[in-house]
PDB file of N, CA, C and O in Angstrom, chain B, residues numbered from 101:
ATOM      1  N   MET B 101      67.134  49.997  16.066  1.00  0.00           N
ATOM      2  CA  MET B 101      67.653  49.565  17.332  1.00  0.00           C
ATOM      3  C   MET B 101      66.485  49.061  18.193  1.00  0.00           C
ATOM      4  O   MET B 101      65.554  49.813  18.481  1.00  0.00           O
ATOM      5  N   ALA B 102      66.537  47.797  18.599  1.00  0.00           N
ATOM      6  CA  ALA B 102      65.468  47.178  19.368  1.00  0.00           C
ATOM      7  C   ALA B 102      65.627  47.479  20.856  1.00  0.00           C
ATOM      8  O   ALA B 102      66.736  47.651  21.361  1.00  0.00           O
ATOM      9  N   ILE B 103      64.515  47.536  21.524  1.00  0.00           N
ATOM     10  CA  ILE B 103      64.522  47.757  22.976  1.00  0.00           C
ATOM     11  C   ILE B 103      64.778  46.414  23.655  1.00  0.00           C
ATOM     12  O   ILE B 103      64.045  45.456  23.414  1.00  0.00           O
ATOM     13  N   GLN B 104      65.792  46.331  24.489  1.00  0.00           N
ATOM     14  CA  GLN B 104      66.186  45.076  25.122  1.00  0.00           C
ATOM     15  C   GLN B 104      65.707  44.970  26.568  1.00  0.00           C
ATOM     16  O   GLN B 104      65.694  43.875  27.128  1.00  0.00           O
ATOM     17  N   VAL B 105      65.318  46.068  27.171  1.00  0.00           N
ATOM     18  CA  VAL B 105      64.919  46.055  28.574  1.00  0.00           C
ATOM     19  C   VAL B 105      63.513  45.466  28.681  1.00  0.00           C
ATOM     20  O   VAL B 105      62.590  45.901  27.993  1.00  0.00           O
ATOM     21  N   GLU B 106      63.367  44.476  29.550  1.00  0.00           N
ATOM     22  CA  GLU B 106      62.058  43.847  29.753  1.00  0.00           C
ATOM     23  C   GLU B 106      61.463  44.369  31.054  1.00  0.00           C
ATOM     24  O   GLU B 106      62.086  44.295  32.113  1.00  0.00           O
ATOM     25  N   HIS B 107      60.281  44.882  30.959  1.00  0.00           N
ATOM     26  CA  HIS B 107      59.618  45.441  32.131  1.00  0.00           C
ATOM     27  C   HIS B 107      59.094  44.317  33.019  1.00  0.00           C
ATOM     28  O   HIS B 107      58.909  43.186  32.569  1.00  0.00           O
ATOM     29  N   GLU B 108      58.863  44.642  34.268  1.00  0.00           N
ATOM     30  CA  GLU B 108      58.385  43.664  35.257  1.00  0.00           C
ATOM     31  C   GLU B 108      57.010  43.116  34.886  1.00  0.00           C
ATOM     32  O   GLU B 108      56.706  41.963  35.191  1.00  0.00           O
ATOM     33  N   ILE B 109      56.183  43.915  34.239  1.00  0.00           N
ATOM     34  CA  ILE B 109      54.840  43.454  33.875  1.00  0.00           C
ATOM     35  C   ILE B 109      54.900  42.364  32.809  1.00  0.00           C
ATOM     36  O   ILE B 109      54.038  41.486  32.770  1.00  0.00           O
ATOM     37  N   HIS B 110      55.917  42.415  31.943  1.00  0.00           N
ATOM     38  CA  HIS B 110      56.055  41.375  30.925  1.00  0.00           C
ATOM     39  C   HIS B 110      56.406  40.035  31.561  1.00  0.00           C
ATOM     40  O   HIS B 110      55.952  38.986  31.103  1.00  0.00           O
ATOM     41  N   THR B 111      57.207  40.074  32.606  1.00  0.00           N
ATOM     42  CA  THR B 111      57.565  38.844  33.318  1.00  0.00           C
ATOM     43  C   THR B 111      56.329  38.229  33.972  1.00  0.00           C
ATOM     44  O   THR B 111      56.123  37.017  33.914  1.00  0.00           O
ATOM     45  N   ARG B 112      55.506  39.083  34.596  1.00  0.00           N
ATOM     46  CA  ARG B 112      54.281  38.566  35.224  1.00  0.00           C
ATOM     47  C   ARG B 112      53.321  38.011  34.176  1.00  0.00           C
ATOM     48  O   ARG B 112      52.717  36.958  34.383  1.00  0.00           O
ATOM     49  N   ARG B 113      53.179  38.703  33.070  1.00  0.00           N
ATOM     50  CA  ARG B 113      52.278  38.217  32.014  1.00  0.00           C
ATOM     51  C   ARG B 113      52.769  36.893  31.446  1.00  0.00           C
ATOM     52  O   ARG B 113      51.968  35.996  31.183  1.00  0.00           O
ATOM     53  N   ARG B 114      54.078  36.764  31.254  1.00  0.00           N
ATOM     54  CA  ARG B 114      54.622  35.512  30.731  1.00  0.00           C
ATOM     55  C   ARG B 114      54.310  34.366  31.695  1.00  0.00           C
ATOM     56  O   ARG B 114      53.921  33.278  31.271  1.00  0.00           O
ATOM     57  N   GLY B 115      54.482  34.621  32.992  1.00  0.00           N
ATOM     58  CA  GLY B 115      54.183  33.589  33.982  1.00  0.00           C
ATOM     59  C   GLY B 115      52.713  33.196  33.968  1.00  0.00           C
ATOM     60  O   GLY B 115      52.384  32.013  34.063  1.00  0.00           O
ATOM     61  N   ARG B 116      51.835  34.176  33.852  1.00  0.00           N
ATOM     62  CA  ARG B 116      50.388  33.882  33.806  1.00  0.00           C
ATOM     63  C   ARG B 116      50.035  33.138  32.527  1.00  0.00           C
ATOM     64  O   ARG B 116      49.231  32.206  32.548  1.00  0.00           O
ATOM     65  N   ASN B 117      50.633  33.549  31.414  1.00  0.00           N
ATOM     66  CA  ASN B 117      50.353  32.877  30.141  1.00  0.00           C
ATOM     67  C   ASN B 117      50.804  31.422  30.180  1.00  0.00           C
ATOM     68  O   ASN B 117      50.113  30.541  29.667  1.00  0.00           O
ATOM     69  N   ILE B 118      51.949  31.170  30.779  1.00  0.00           N
ATOM     70  CA  ILE B 118      52.427  29.794  30.901  1.00  0.00           C
ATOM     71  C   ILE B 118      51.484  28.989  31.785  1.00  0.00           C
ATOM     72  O   ILE B 118      51.189  27.831  31.489  1.00  0.00           O
ATOM     73  N   GLY B 119      51.008  29.600  32.874  1.00  0.00           N
ATOM     74  CA  GLY B 119      50.056  28.910  33.756  1.00  0.00           C
ATOM     75  C   GLY B 119      48.754  28.578  33.052  1.00  0.00           C
ATOM     76  O   GLY B 119      48.245  27.464  33.178  1.00  0.00           O
ATOM     77  N   VAL B 120      48.211  29.532  32.314  1.00  0.00           N
ATOM     78  CA  VAL B 120      46.963  29.292  31.579  1.00  0.00           C
ATOM     79  C   VAL B 120      47.185  28.234  30.507  1.00  0.00           C
ATOM     80  O   VAL B 120      46.317  27.390  30.283  1.00  0.00           O
ATOM     81  N   GLY B 121      48.324  28.271  29.850  1.00  0.00           N
ATOM     82  CA  GLY B 121      48.634  27.271  28.829  1.00  0.00           C
ATOM     83  C   GLY B 121      48.724  25.873  29.416  1.00  0.00           C
ATOM     84  O   GLY B 121      48.245  24.909  28.819  1.00  0.00           O
ATOM     85  N   LEU B 122      49.342  25.765  30.592  1.00  0.00           N
ATOM     86  CA  LEU B 122      49.438  24.453  31.251  1.00  0.00           C
ATOM     87  C   LEU B 122      48.064  23.947  31.694  1.00  0.00           C
ATOM     88  O   LEU B 122      47.774  22.757  31.573  1.00  0.00           O
ATOM     89  N   LEU B 123      47.217  24.845  32.206  1.00  0.00           N
ATOM     90  CA  LEU B 123      45.856  24.438  32.576  1.00  0.00           C
ATOM     91  C   LEU B 123      45.072  23.972  31.356  1.00  0.00           C
ATOM     92  O   LEU B 123      44.355  22.973  31.420  1.00  0.00           O
ATOM     93  N   LEU B 124      45.205  24.690  30.252  1.00  0.00           N
ATOM     94  CA  LEU B 124      44.519  24.297  29.024  1.00  0.00           C
ATOM     95  C   LEU B 124      45.023  22.953  28.516  1.00  0.00           C
ATOM     96  O   LEU B 124      44.233  22.107  28.097  1.00  0.00           O
ATOM     97  N   LEU B 125      46.325  22.757  28.552  1.00  0.00           N
ATOM     98  CA  LEU B 125      46.901  21.484  28.142  1.00  0.00           C
ATOM     99  C   LEU B 125      46.419  20.340  29.046  1.00  0.00           C
ATOM    100  O   LEU B 125      46.136  19.243  28.564  1.00  0.00           O
ATOM    101  N   GLY B 126      46.329  20.601  30.350  1.00  0.00           N
ATOM    102  CA  GLY B 126      45.822  19.586  31.276  1.00  0.00           C
ATOM    103  C   GLY B 126      44.370  19.234  30.997  1.00  0.00           C
ATOM    104  O   GLY B 126      43.999  18.061  31.025  1.00  0.00           O
ATOM    105  N   PHE B 127      43.544  20.242  30.729  1.00  0.00           N
ATOM    106  CA  PHE B 127      42.135  19.992  30.434  1.00  0.00           C
ATOM    107  C   PHE B 127      41.985  19.182  29.152  1.00  0.00           C
ATOM    108  O   PHE B 127      41.191  18.243  29.098  1.00  0.00           O
ATOM    109  N   ILE B 128      42.739  19.541  28.127  1.00  0.00           N
ATOM    110  CA  ILE B 128      42.685  18.806  26.864  1.00  0.00           C
ATOM    111  C   ILE B 128      43.138  17.362  27.070  1.00  0.00           C
ATOM    112  O   ILE B 128      42.565  16.443  26.486  1.00  0.00           O
ATOM    113  N   SER B 129      44.158  17.162  27.894  1.00  0.00           N
ATOM    114  CA  SER B 129      44.648  15.810  28.166  1.00  0.00           C
ATOM    115  C   SER B 129      43.594  14.974  28.884  1.00  0.00           C
ATOM    116  O   SER B 129      43.425  13.794  28.578  1.00  0.00           O
ATOM    117  N   ILE B 130      42.890  15.573  29.827  1.00  0.00           N
ATOM    118  CA  ILE B 130      41.831  14.845  30.549  1.00  0.00           C
ATOM    119  C   ILE B 130      40.717  14.444  29.599  1.00  0.00           C
ATOM    120  O   ILE B 130      40.272  13.297  29.627  1.00  0.00           O
ATOM    121  N   VAL B 131      40.256  15.360  28.762  1.00  0.00           N
ATOM    122  CA  VAL B 131      39.171  15.046  27.823  1.00  0.00           C
ATOM    123  C   VAL B 131      39.611  13.976  26.829  1.00  0.00           C
ATOM    124  O   VAL B 131      38.845  13.060  26.532  1.00  0.00           O
ATOM    125  N   PHE B 132      40.832  14.081  26.314  1.00  0.00           N
ATOM    126  CA  PHE B 132      41.335  13.084  25.376  1.00  0.00           C
ATOM    127  C   PHE B 132      41.457  11.726  26.062  1.00  0.00           C
ATOM    128  O   PHE B 132      41.083  10.705  25.486  1.00  0.00           O
ATOM    129  N   GLY B 133      41.973  11.710  27.279  1.00  0.00           N
ATOM    130  CA  GLY B 133      42.106  10.452  28.013  1.00  0.00           C
ATOM    131  C   GLY B 133      40.764   9.793  28.272  1.00  0.00           C
ATOM    132  O   GLY B 133      40.626   8.581  28.101  1.00  0.00           O
ATOM    133  N   LEU B 134      39.769  10.575  28.683  1.00  0.00           N
ATOM    134  CA  LEU B 134      38.438  10.014  28.911  1.00  0.00           C
ATOM    135  C   LEU B 134      37.835   9.467  27.621  1.00  0.00           C
ATOM    136  O   LEU B 134      37.160   8.437  27.642  1.00  0.00           O
ATOM    137  N   THR B 135      38.069  10.137  26.512  1.00  0.00           N
ATOM    138  CA  THR B 135      37.560   9.663  25.230  1.00  0.00           C
ATOM    139  C   THR B 135      38.208   8.336  24.846  1.00  0.00           C
ATOM    140  O   THR B 135      37.521   7.418  24.397  1.00  0.00           O
ATOM    141  N   VAL B 136      39.511   8.232  25.018  1.00  0.00           N
ATOM    142  CA  VAL B 136      40.214   6.995  24.685  1.00  0.00           C
ATOM    143  C   VAL B 136      39.730   5.855  25.566  1.00  0.00           C
ATOM    144  O   VAL B 136      39.495   4.751  25.073  1.00  0.00           O
ATOM    145  N   VAL B 137      39.577   6.102  26.863  1.00  0.00           N
ATOM    146  CA  VAL B 137      39.110   5.056  27.778  1.00  0.00           C
ATOM    147  C   VAL B 137      37.695   4.622  27.410  1.00  0.00           C
ATOM    148  O   VAL B 137      37.400   3.428  27.426  1.00  0.00           O
ATOM    149  N   LYS B 138      36.820   5.559  27.081  1.00  0.00           N
ATOM    150  CA  LYS B 138      35.444   5.220  26.719  1.00  0.00           C
ATOM    151  C   LYS B 138      35.412   4.337  25.477  1.00  0.00           C
ATOM    152  O   LYS B 138      34.694   3.337  25.443  1.00  0.00           O
ATOM    153  N   VAL B 139      36.175   4.697  24.472  1.00  0.00           N
ATOM    154  CA  VAL B 139      36.178   3.920  23.225  1.00  0.00           C
ATOM    155  C   VAL B 139      36.772   2.535  23.464  1.00  0.00           C
ATOM    156  O   VAL B 139      36.257   1.550  22.936  1.00  0.00           O
ATOM    157  N   LEU B 140      37.836   2.440  24.244  1.00  0.00           N
ATOM    158  CA  LEU B 140      38.469   1.145  24.483  1.00  0.00           C
ATOM    159  C   LEU B 140      37.601   0.231  25.340  1.00  0.00           C
ATOM    160  O   LEU B 140      37.648  -0.987  25.167  1.00  0.00           O
ATOM    161  N   GLN B 141      36.810   0.782  26.257  1.00  0.00           N
ATOM    162  CA  GLN B 141      35.961  -0.044  27.109  1.00  0.00           C
ATOM    163  C   GLN B 141      34.761  -0.597  26.365  1.00  0.00           C
ATOM    164  O   GLN B 141      34.210  -1.623  26.765  1.00  0.00           O
ATOM    165  N   LEU B 142      34.346   0.055  25.297  1.00  0.00           N
ATOM    166  CA  LEU B 142      33.174  -0.419  24.570  1.00  0.00           C
ATOM    167  C   LEU B 142      33.458  -1.699  23.789  1.00  0.00           C
ATOM    168  O   LEU B 142      32.528  -2.448  23.492  1.00  0.00           O
ATOM    169  N   GLY B 143      34.677  -1.959  23.460  1.00  0.00           N
ATOM    170  CA  GLY B 143      35.012  -3.203  22.778  1.00  0.00           C
ATOM    171  C   GLY B 143      35.010  -3.082  21.276  1.00  0.00           C
ATOM    172  O   GLY B 143      36.070  -3.005  20.656  1.00  0.00           O
ATOM    173  N   ASN B 144      33.834  -3.065  20.682  1.00  0.00           N
ATOM    174  CA  ASN B 144      33.789  -2.974  19.222  1.00  0.00           C
ATOM    175  C   ASN B 144      33.175  -1.649  18.790  1.00  0.00           C
ATOM    176  O   ASN B 144      32.512  -0.969  19.574  1.00  0.00           O
ATOM    177  N   LEU B 145      33.402  -1.304  17.563  1.00  0.00           N
ATOM    178  CA  LEU B 145      32.961  -0.008  17.057  1.00  0.00           C
ATOM    179  C   LEU B 145      31.439   0.064  16.949  1.00  0.00           C
ATOM    180  O   LEU B 145      30.869   1.153  17.024  1.00  0.00           O
ATOM    181  N   ARG B 146      30.784  -1.060  16.776  1.00  0.00           N
ATOM    182  CA  ARG B 146      29.318  -1.075  16.691  1.00  0.00           C
ATOM    183  C   ARG B 146      28.699  -0.589  17.995  1.00  0.00           C
ATOM    184  O   ARG B 146      27.692   0.119  17.978  1.00  0.00           O
ATOM    185  N   SER B 147      29.295  -0.965  19.126  1.00  0.00           N
ATOM    186  CA  SER B 147      28.794  -0.501  20.413  1.00  0.00           C
ATOM    187  C   SER B 147      28.960   1.001  20.554  1.00  0.00           C
ATOM    188  O   SER B 147      28.118   1.673  21.151  1.00  0.00           O
ATOM    189  N   PHE B 148      30.034   1.522  20.010  1.00  0.00           N
ATOM    190  CA  PHE B 148      30.267   2.957  20.088  1.00  0.00           C
ATOM    191  C   PHE B 148      29.194   3.728  19.321  1.00  0.00           C
ATOM    192  O   PHE B 148      28.777   4.808  19.741  1.00  0.00           O
ATOM    193  N   GLU B 149      28.752   3.170  18.198  1.00  0.00           N
ATOM    194  CA  GLU B 149      27.723   3.842  17.404  1.00  0.00           C
ATOM    195  C   GLU B 149      26.389   3.857  18.132  1.00  0.00           C
ATOM    196  O   GLU B 149      25.631   4.817  17.994  1.00  0.00           O
ATOM    197  N   THR B 150      26.085   2.833  18.894  1.00  0.00           N
ATOM    198  CA  THR B 150      24.787   2.735  19.544  1.00  0.00           C
ATOM    199  C   THR B 150      24.764   3.369  20.917  1.00  0.00           C
ATOM    200  O   THR B 150      23.717   3.357  21.564  1.00  0.00           O
ATOM    201  N   PHE B 151      25.855   3.916  21.392  1.00  0.00           N
ATOM    202  CA  PHE B 151      25.925   4.453  22.742  1.00  0.00           C
ATOM    203  C   PHE B 151      25.572   5.934  22.745  1.00  0.00           C
ATOM    204  O   PHE B 151      26.449   6.780  22.920  1.00  0.00           O
ATOM    205  N   ASP B 152      24.289   6.255  22.550  1.00  0.00           N
ATOM    206  CA  ASP B 152      23.884   7.653  22.555  1.00  0.00           C
ATOM    207  C   ASP B 152      22.642   7.902  23.405  1.00  0.00           C
ATOM    208  O   ASP B 152      22.008   8.948  23.266  1.00  0.00           O
ATOM    209  N   HIS B 153      22.286   6.977  24.268  1.00  0.00           N
ATOM    210  CA  HIS B 153      21.226   7.117  25.271  1.00  0.00           C
ATOM    211  C   HIS B 153      19.821   7.279  24.700  1.00  0.00           C
ATOM    212  O   HIS B 153      18.916   7.671  25.437  1.00  0.00           O
ATOM    213  N   VAL B 154      19.609   6.999  23.450  1.00  0.00           N
ATOM    214  CA  VAL B 154      18.271   7.014  22.874  1.00  0.00           C
ATOM    215  C   VAL B 154      18.091   5.751  22.051  1.00  0.00           C
ATOM    216  O   VAL B 154      19.053   5.211  21.504  1.00  0.00           O
ATOM    217  N   VAL B 155      16.863   5.288  21.968  1.00  0.00           N
ATOM    218  CA  VAL B 155      16.577   4.089  21.183  1.00  0.00           C
ATOM    219  C   VAL B 155      16.410   4.496  19.731  1.00  0.00           C
ATOM    220  O   VAL B 155      15.585   5.344  19.392  1.00  0.00           O
ATOM    221  N   ARG B 156      17.210   3.874  18.885  1.00  0.00           N
ATOM    222  CA  ARG B 156      17.094   4.090  17.443  1.00  0.00           C
ATOM    223  C   ARG B 156      16.738   2.743  16.821  1.00  0.00           C
ATOM    224  O   ARG B 156      17.607   1.888  16.654  1.00  0.00           O
ATOM    225  N   PRO B 157      15.463   2.548  16.476  1.00  0.00           N
ATOM    226  CA  PRO B 157      15.025   1.231  15.988  1.00  0.00           C
ATOM    227  C   PRO B 157      15.772   0.744  14.754  1.00  0.00           C
ATOM    228  O   PRO B 157      15.882  -0.465  14.551  1.00  0.00           O
ATOM    229  N   GLN B 158      16.283   1.638  13.931  1.00  0.00           N
ATOM    230  CA  GLN B 158      16.945   1.209  12.712  1.00  0.00           C
ATOM    231  C   GLN B 158      18.274   0.513  12.979  1.00  0.00           C
ATOM    232  O   GLN B 158      18.804  -0.124  12.069  1.00  0.00           O
ATOM    233  N   ILE B 159      18.842   0.602  14.189  1.00  0.00           N
ATOM    234  CA  ILE B 159      20.114  -0.071  14.457  1.00  0.00           C
ATOM    235  C   ILE B 159      19.973  -1.212  15.461  1.00  0.00           C
ATOM    236  O   ILE B 159      20.981  -1.770  15.894  1.00  0.00           O
ATOM    237  N   LEU B 160      18.757  -1.568  15.838  1.00  0.00           N
ATOM    238  CA  LEU B 160      18.552  -2.721  16.707  1.00  0.00           C
ATOM    239  C   LEU B 160      18.825  -3.999  15.921  1.00  0.00           C
ATOM    240  O   LEU B 160      18.559  -4.042  14.720  1.00  0.00           O
ATOM    241  N   PRO B 161      19.352  -5.047  16.569  1.00  0.00           N
ATOM    242  CA  PRO B 161      19.721  -6.278  15.845  1.00  0.00           C
ATOM    243  C   PRO B 161      18.554  -6.927  15.094  1.00  0.00           C
ATOM    244  O   PRO B 161      18.752  -7.465  14.004  1.00  0.00           O
ATOM    245  N   GLU B 162      17.348  -6.886  15.656  1.00  0.00           N
ATOM    246  CA  GLU B 162      16.226  -7.528  14.973  1.00  0.00           C
ATOM    247  C   GLU B 162      15.782  -6.748  13.743  1.00  0.00           C
ATOM    248  O   GLU B 162      15.048  -7.279  12.910  1.00  0.00           O
ATOM    249  N   ASN B 163      16.211  -5.507  13.619  1.00  0.00           N
ATOM    250  CA  ASN B 163      15.852  -4.698  12.457  1.00  0.00           C
ATOM    251  C   ASN B 163      16.998  -4.580  11.463  1.00  0.00           C
ATOM    252  O   ASN B 163      16.959  -3.720  10.583  1.00  0.00           O
ATOM    253  N   MET B 164      18.001  -5.411  11.579  1.00  0.00           N
ATOM    254  CA  MET B 164      19.177  -5.296  10.713  1.00  0.00           C
ATOM    255  C   MET B 164      19.055  -6.156   9.456  1.00  0.00           C
ATOM    256  O   MET B 164      20.071  -6.530   8.872  1.00  0.00           O
ATOM    257  N   THR B 165      17.847  -6.472   9.034  1.00  0.00           N
ATOM    258  CA  THR B 165      17.648  -7.198   7.777  1.00  0.00           C
ATOM    259  C   THR B 165      17.806  -6.205   6.630  1.00  0.00           C
ATOM    260  O   THR B 165      18.301  -5.095   6.827  1.00  0.00           O
ATOM    261  N   THR B 166      17.394  -6.597   5.462  1.00  0.00           N
ATOM    262  CA  THR B 166      17.547  -5.713   4.314  1.00  0.00           C
ATOM    263  C   THR B 166      16.724  -4.446   4.528  1.00  0.00           C
ATOM    264  O   THR B 166      15.545  -4.521   4.873  1.00  0.00           O
ATOM    265  N   PRO B 167      17.327  -3.313   4.330  1.00  0.00           N
ATOM    266  CA  PRO B 167      16.581  -2.063   4.553  1.00  0.00           C
ATOM    267  C   PRO B 167      15.533  -1.846   3.470  1.00  0.00           C
ATOM    268  O   PRO B 167      15.753  -2.132   2.293  1.00  0.00           O
ATOM    269  N   THR B 168      14.409  -1.342   3.897  1.00  0.00           N
ATOM    270  CA  THR B 168      13.348  -1.018   2.948  1.00  0.00           C
ATOM    271  C   THR B 168      13.317   0.494   2.792  1.00  0.00           C
ATOM    272  O   THR B 168      13.347   1.226   3.781  1.00  0.00           O
ATOM    273  N   PRO B 169      13.258   0.957   1.568  1.00  0.00           N
ATOM    274  CA  PRO B 169      13.232   2.410   1.377  1.00  0.00           C
ATOM    275  C   PRO B 169      11.910   2.982   1.863  1.00  0.00           C
ATOM    276  O   PRO B 169      10.843   2.415   1.630  1.00  0.00           O
ATOM    277  N   GLU B 170      12.007   4.109   2.538  1.00  0.00           N
ATOM    278  CA  GLU B 170      10.801   4.767   3.012  1.00  0.00           C
ATOM    279  C   GLU B 170      10.236   5.615   1.880  1.00  0.00           C
ATOM    280  O   GLU B 170      10.948   6.394   1.247  1.00  0.00           O
ATOM    281  N   VAL B 171       8.938   5.444   1.641  1.00  0.00           N
ATOM    282  CA  VAL B 171       8.286   6.187   0.570  1.00  0.00           C
ATOM    283  C   VAL B 171       7.331   7.176   1.217  1.00  0.00           C
ATOM    284  O   VAL B 171       6.496   6.798   2.039  1.00  0.00           O
ATOM    285  N   ALA B 172       7.455   8.425   0.847  1.00  0.00           N
ATOM    286  CA  ALA B 172       6.575   9.444   1.386  1.00  0.00           C
ATOM    287  C   ALA B 172       5.187   9.283   0.759  1.00  0.00           C
ATOM    288  O   ALA B 172       5.080   9.031  -0.441  1.00  0.00           O
ATOM    289  N   PRO B 173       4.126   9.426   1.553  1.00  0.00           N
ATOM    290  CA  PRO B 173       2.782   9.315   0.984  1.00  0.00           C
ATOM    291  C   PRO B 173       2.520  10.466   0.031  1.00  0.00           C
ATOM    292  O   PRO B 173       2.932  11.604   0.258  1.00  0.00           O
ATOM    293  N   GLU B 174       1.824  10.131  -1.040  1.00  0.00           N
ATOM    294  CA  GLU B 174       1.514  11.153  -2.024  1.00  0.00           C
ATOM    295  C   GLU B 174       0.359  12.016  -1.537  1.00  0.00           C
ATOM    296  O   GLU B 174      -0.600  11.522  -0.943  1.00  0.00           O
ATOM    297  N   ALA B 175       0.468  13.292  -1.794  1.00  0.00           N
ATOM    298  CA  ALA B 175      -0.600  14.209  -1.390  1.00  0.00           C
ATOM    299  C   ALA B 175      -1.724  14.136  -2.410  1.00  0.00           C
ATOM    300  O   ALA B 175      -1.493  14.209  -3.617  1.00  0.00           O
ATOM    301  N   SER B 176      -2.933  13.991  -1.912  1.00  0.00           N
ATOM    302  CA  SER B 176      -4.077  13.937  -2.821  1.00  0.00           C
ATOM    303  C   SER B 176      -4.622  15.347  -3.017  1.00  0.00           C
ATOM    304  O   SER B 176      -4.723  16.124  -2.068  1.00  0.00           O
ATOM    305  N   ASN B 177      -4.970  15.663  -4.254  1.00  0.00           N
ATOM    306  CA  ASN B 177      -5.482  17.001  -4.570  1.00  0.00           C
ATOM    307  C   ASN B 177      -6.975  17.022  -4.525  1.00  0.00           C
ATOM    308  O   ASN B 177      -7.585  18.063  -4.764  1.00  0.00           O
TER     309      ASN B 177
END
């Protein structure tokens, strides 16, 4: 036989849980929206790859010729 009576504290907890859930959903929506806007404003995917606030010479247009393999110098004994 299950207990059917709901205590007043359960009602308050349910209300708080719904409030926290809505705040979490709102925060996730804001972050997702900002991400979508950022990606759409950049135009092409190449710009998205280079948008990290540091200079990476390997992805600059003048360095986009055939890649040369980097060879580690041999240690002399």
